[in-house]
C-alpha positions as CSV (number, residue, x, y, z in Angstrom):
1,M,35.8,41.3,-58.6
2,L,37.2,37.7,-59.4
3,V,36.2,36.2,-62.7
4,S,37.3,32.9,-64.4
5,G,34.8,33.3,-67.5
6,S,32.9,35.1,-69.6
7,G,32.2,38.0,-67.0
8,S,28.3,38.5,-68.0
9,N,28.0,39.2,-64.0
10,L,30.6,41.6,-64.2
11,Q,29.3,43.3,-67.1
12,A,25.8,43.8,-65.3
13,L,27.6,45.2,-62.5
14,L,29.8,47.7,-64.8
15,D,26.6,48.7,-66.3
16,A,25.1,49.4,-62.9
17,C,28.0,51.4,-61.7
18,A,27.7,53.9,-64.5
19,D,24.9,55.3,-62.6
20,P,26.3,57.6,-59.8
21,A,23.3,56.7,-57.7
22,Y,24.4,52.9,-57.7
23,G,27.1,53.8,-55.2
24,A,29.8,51.4,-56.2
25,Q,32.4,51.0,-58.6
26,V,34.7,48.2,-59.9
27,V,37.9,49.1,-58.8
28,A,39.9,46.0,-60.2
29,V,39.4,42.7,-61.8
30,G,41.3,39.6,-61.1
31,A,41.4,36.3,-62.8
32,D,42.9,32.9,-62.4
33,R,43.2,32.6,-66.3
34,D,44.3,35.0,-69.1
35,G,42.7,35.4,-72.4
36,I,39.0,35.4,-71.0
37,A,36.3,37.7,-71.8
38,G,35.9,38.8,-68.3
39,L,39.3,40.3,-68.4
40,E,38.4,42.0,-71.9
41,R,35.1,43.6,-70.6
42,A,37.2,44.9,-67.7
43,E,39.6,46.4,-70.1
44,A,37.2,47.8,-72.3
45,A,35.8,49.5,-69.1
46,G,39.1,50.9,-68.3
47,V,39.3,48.9,-65.1
48,P,42.7,47.5,-64.1
49,T,43.2,43.8,-64.1
50,F,45.6,41.0,-63.0
51,V,46.1,37.2,-63.4
52,H,47.1,34.7,-61.0
53,K,47.2,31.1,-62.3
54,V,47.4,28.2,-59.6
55,K,49.9,26.2,-61.7
56,E,52.3,29.2,-61.6
57,Y,52.8,28.9,-57.8
58,P,54.8,26.1,-56.0
59,A,51.8,25.5,-53.5
60,R,48.3,26.7,-53.4
61,A,48.9,28.8,-50.3
62,D,51.6,30.7,-52.3
63,W,49.0,31.4,-55.0
64,D,46.5,32.4,-52.1
65,R,48.9,34.8,-50.9
66,A,49.6,36.5,-54.1
67,L,45.9,36.8,-54.7
68,T,45.4,38.5,-51.4
69,A,48.1,40.9,-52.1
70,S,46.7,41.9,-55.4
71,V,43.1,42.4,-54.1
72,A,44.6,44.3,-51.0
73,Q,46.4,46.8,-53.5
74,Y,42.9,48.2,-54.5
75,K,41.5,48.5,-50.9
76,P,38.0,47.0,-51.9
77,D,35.0,47.8,-49.4
78,L,33.5,44.4,-51.0
79,V,35.2,41.4,-53.1
80,V,32.7,39.9,-55.6
81,S,33.3,36.3,-56.9
82,A,31.8,36.8,-60.2
83,G,31.9,33.2,-61.6
84,F,35.6,32.8,-60.0
85,L,36.1,29.1,-60.1
86,K,38.9,28.6,-57.4
87,L,38.2,28.1,-53.6
88,V,40.5,31.0,-51.8
89,G,42.6,29.9,-48.8
90,E,43.1,31.1,-45.3
91,D,45.1,34.3,-46.2
92,F,42.4,35.5,-48.6
93,L,39.5,34.8,-46.2
94,E,41.4,36.1,-43.1
95,S,41.9,39.5,-45.1
96,F,38.5,39.4,-46.7
97,G,36.3,36.8,-45.3
98,D,33.7,39.4,-44.0
99,R,33.5,41.3,-47.4
100,Y,34.0,38.5,-49.7
101,I,30.9,37.5,-51.5
102,N,29.9,34.9,-53.9
103,T,26.8,33.8,-55.8
104,H,25.2,30.1,-56.1
105,N,22.6,28.6,-58.5
106,A,20.6,26.9,-56.0
107,L,18.8,27.7,-52.7
108,L,21.5,27.0,-50.1
109,P,21.9,24.8,-47.7
110,A,20.3,22.7,-50.5
111,F,22.3,21.7,-53.3
112,P,25.8,23.0,-52.9
113,G,28.8,22.5,-55.4
114,I,28.8,22.8,-59.0
115,H,25.6,21.2,-60.1
116,G,22.8,22.9,-58.1
117,P,20.2,22.9,-60.9
118,R,21.1,19.4,-61.9
119,D,20.9,18.4,-58.2
120,A,17.7,20.3,-57.7
121,L,15.9,18.6,-60.8
122,E,17.1,15.3,-59.9
123,Y,15.6,15.6,-56.3
124,G,12.4,16.7,-57.7
125,V,12.0,20.1,-55.9
126,K,9.3,22.6,-57.2
127,V,11.5,25.6,-56.5
128,A,15.0,26.4,-57.2
129,G,16.8,29.6,-57.2
130,A,20.0,31.4,-56.2
131,T,21.7,32.4,-53.0
132,L,24.1,35.3,-52.5
133,F,26.4,34.8,-49.4
134,F,29.6,35.7,-47.6
135,V,32.2,33.2,-48.3
136,D,33.8,31.2,-45.5
137,G,36.2,28.1,-45.4
138,G,33.5,25.5,-46.4
139,V,31.9,25.1,-49.9
140,D,28.9,27.2,-50.3
141,T,28.4,27.3,-46.6
142,G,28.5,31.0,-45.4
143,P,26.1,33.5,-44.1
144,I,23.3,34.1,-46.5
145,I,22.7,37.8,-47.6
146,A,19.9,37.1,-50.1
147,Q,17.8,34.5,-52.0
148,V,15.7,34.6,-55.1
149,V,13.3,31.7,-56.0
150,V,12.5,30.3,-59.5
151,P,9.7,27.9,-60.0
152,V,10.7,24.5,-61.4
153,L,8.6,23.6,-64.5
154,D,7.4,20.1,-65.3
155,D,9.2,20.1,-68.5
156,D,12.2,21.7,-67.3
157,T,15.7,20.6,-68.7
158,E,19.0,21.4,-66.4
159,E,20.1,24.1,-69.2
160,A,16.6,25.7,-69.2
161,L,16.4,26.0,-65.3
162,T,20.3,27.0,-65.2
163,E,19.3,30.0,-67.7
164,R,16.4,31.3,-65.7
165,I,18.2,31.1,-62.5
166,K,21.3,33.0,-64.3
167,D,19.0,36.1,-64.9
168,V,17.6,36.2,-61.4
169,E,21.0,35.5,-59.9
170,R,22.6,38.6,-62.1
171,R,19.4,40.7,-61.0
172,Q,20.1,39.8,-57.3
173,L,23.8,40.0,-57.4
174,V,23.5,43.7,-58.7
175,E,20.7,44.9,-56.4
176,W,22.8,43.7,-53.4
177,V,26.2,44.6,-54.2
178,G,24.6,48.0,-54.5
179,R,23.0,47.8,-51.3
180,L,25.7,46.5,-49.3
181,V,28.3,49.0,-50.6
182,R,25.5,51.9,-49.9
183,E,24.1,51.0,-46.5
184,G,27.0,48.9,-45.0
185,W,26.2,45.6,-43.0
186,T,26.8,43.5,-40.1
187,I,27.3,39.8,-39.6
188,T,26.3,38.4,-36.5
189,G,26.7,34.5,-36.4
190,R,24.9,33.4,-39.6
191,K,22.8,36.6,-39.6
192,V,23.5,39.3,-42.2
193,R,21.8,42.6,-41.7
194,L,21.8,45.8,-43.4
195,K,22.9,48.8,-41.3
């Protein structure tokens, strides 16, 4: 798993992995910064961690190669971006593109980028939600695995809508990581199917 912050999605996955029937385990946690709660959660669970700060590399491509090498050491079946706030590069996507998933707090392809709930409210939509997808070279453009809908209330603020989305987003992530690992998947064009 890759994290940049508090690791609440990581914790939800660690909790799910405690049940052997879940079928998955977190083998390592990587981050783009140190001193974050996500790394502390991993360490408390006995999960190995590593950190690659972009600023410590002469070029972004060097950082991407280092990140790719660290992830590859653990031979993951699936790589989960759990609030990882860095775009990976060509080397990473070449190695893990069909195994690297991310969650977004909007119903893609609508409202990509970092302000999904805000943009949805400003547009006046009646439903918002979360999308789980395989990462490709674009911003929030990869093949969609699953989506969950959250109604937009008349008096919603960005903060209130974001919190309701986070709740369903986390449950969706936990459900689908388990399903993908237990059942396997195929990607044909933009279609993701369980085996």
